[in-house]
C-alpha positions in Angstrom: 189.7 -4.7 -23.0 187.9 -1.3 -23.1 184.2 -1.1 -23.2 182.7 0.2 -26.4 180.0 2.8 -26.3 176.9 1.8 -28.3 174.6 4.5 -29.4 170.9 4.2 -29.0 170.4 4.1 -32.8 172.9 1.2 -33.1 171.1 -0.6 -30.4 167.7 -0.1 -32.1 169.3 -1.1 -35.5 170.7 -4.3 -33.9 167.3 -5.2 -32.4 165.5 -4.5 -35.7 168.0 -6.6 -37.6 167.7 -9.5 -35.1 163.9 -9.4 -35.4 164.0 -9.2 -39.2 162.4 -5.7 -39.3 163.2 -3.7 -42.5 162.5 0.0 -42.0 161.7 2.1 -45.1 164.2 5.0 -45.4 161.4 7.6 -45.5 160.1 6.3 -42.1 163.4 5.6 -40.4 163.5 8.8 -38.2 160.1 8.3 -36.7 160.5 4.5 -36.3 163.8 4.9 -34.5 162.4 7.7 -32.3 159.4 5.5 -31.4 161.7 2.5 -30.6 163.9 4.7 -28.4 160.8 5.9 -26.5 159.6 2.3 -26.0 163.1 1.2 -24.8 163.4 4.0 -22.4 160.1 3.1 -20.8 160.8 -0.7 -20.3 161.7 -0.1 -16.7 158.0 0.8 -16.1 156.9 -2.4 -17.8 159.3 -4.9 -16.2 159.0 -4.1 -12.6 159.3 -7.1 -10.2 156.0 -8.2 -8.7 156.0 -9.4 -5.1 153.7 -12.2 -4.0 151.9 -9.7 -1.8 150.9 -7.7 -4.9 149.1 -10.7 -6.4 145.4 -11.2 -5.7 144.6 -14.0 -3.4 142.2 -16.9 -4.2 142.2 -16.5 -7.9 142.6 -20.2 -8.4 141.2 -22.9 -6.2 142.5 -26.4 -7.1 139.7 -29.0 -7.7 137.1 -26.4 -8.3 135.6 -25.6 -11.7 135.5 -21.9 -12.7 132.1 -20.3 -12.4 
């Protein structure tokens, strides 16, 4: 079975349809461009965080917050 290439607009359209978003035709170009920009920057938002990157002592069991 060959892999089918999906264009970025098809991907955005599928995501909008799954979310129930209806884009007015006069705003479609800007909406799709904005969605493509957001999707291209997801790798910056979904970086793995190591335990060493977390602040220590933010929660102490048995102690009320001040």
